[in-house]
C-alpha positions as CSV (number, residue, x, y, z in Angstrom):
1,X,-134.5,-122.1,114.3
2,X,-131.7,-119.6,114.1
3,X,-131.7,-115.8,113.8
4,X,-128.3,-114.1,114.0
5,X,-126.5,-115.2,117.1
6,X,-129.7,-116.8,118.6
7,X,-130.6,-120.4,118.2
8,X,-133.9,-121.9,119.6
9,X,-135.3,-125.4,119.7
10,X,-138.3,-127.1,121.3
11,X,-137.6,-129.6,124.0
12,X,-139.5,-132.1,126.1
13,X,-138.2,-132.9,129.5
14,X,-139.2,-135.1,132.4
15,X,-137.8,-136.0,135.8
16,X,-138.5,-137.5,139.2
17,X,-137.3,-136.5,142.6
18,X,-138.8,-138.8,145.3
19,X,-142.5,-138.6,144.7
20,X,-142.4,-135.4,142.7
21,X,-142.5,-135.7,138.9
22,X,-142.4,-133.3,136.0
23,X,-143.1,-134.0,132.3
24,X,-143.6,-131.0,130.0
25,X,-142.6,-129.1,126.8
26,X,-140.3,-126.1,126.7
27,X,-138.2,-123.9,124.4
28,X,-134.5,-123.4,124.9
29,X,-132.8,-120.3,123.5
30,X,-129.0,-120.0,123.1
31,X,-126.9,-117.1,122.2
32,X,-123.8,-118.3,120.2
33,X,-120.7,-116.1,119.7
34,X,-117.6,-117.4,118.0
35,X,-119.1,-121.0,118.0
36,X,-119.5,-120.9,121.8
37,X,-122.7,-120.8,123.8
38,X,-122.5,-117.6,125.8
39,X,-126.0,-117.3,127.3
40,X,-129.0,-119.6,127.7
41,X,-132.6,-119.0,128.4
42,X,-135.0,-121.9,129.3
43,X,-138.8,-121.6,129.0
44,X,-141.2,-124.3,130.2
45,X,-144.9,-124.5,129.4
46,X,-145.8,-124.3,133.1
47,X,-143.3,-122.4,135.1
48,X,-145.2,-122.7,138.4
49,X,-145.3,-126.5,138.1
50,X,-141.6,-126.6,137.3
51,X,-140.7,-124.4,140.2
52,X,-142.8,-126.7,142.5
53,X,-141.0,-129.7,141.1
54,X,-137.5,-128.2,141.9
55,X,-138.7,-126.9,145.2
56,X,-138.5,-123.2,144.2
57,X,-141.3,-121.0,145.3
58,X,-140.9,-117.4,144.1
59,X,-144.4,-116.2,145.0
């Protein structure tokens, strides 16, 4: 889907690091200026689970 300079699409991603795994849906949002991606926002369906997978704890 596009709206002006913003383009979004649904994504499914998975990965494995040692014994940790992740498999979930998300939405990626790109800002495009002069045919170049200038900014990216990534949204996952379960941010806490994704943070745990990557080893990031922000709480």
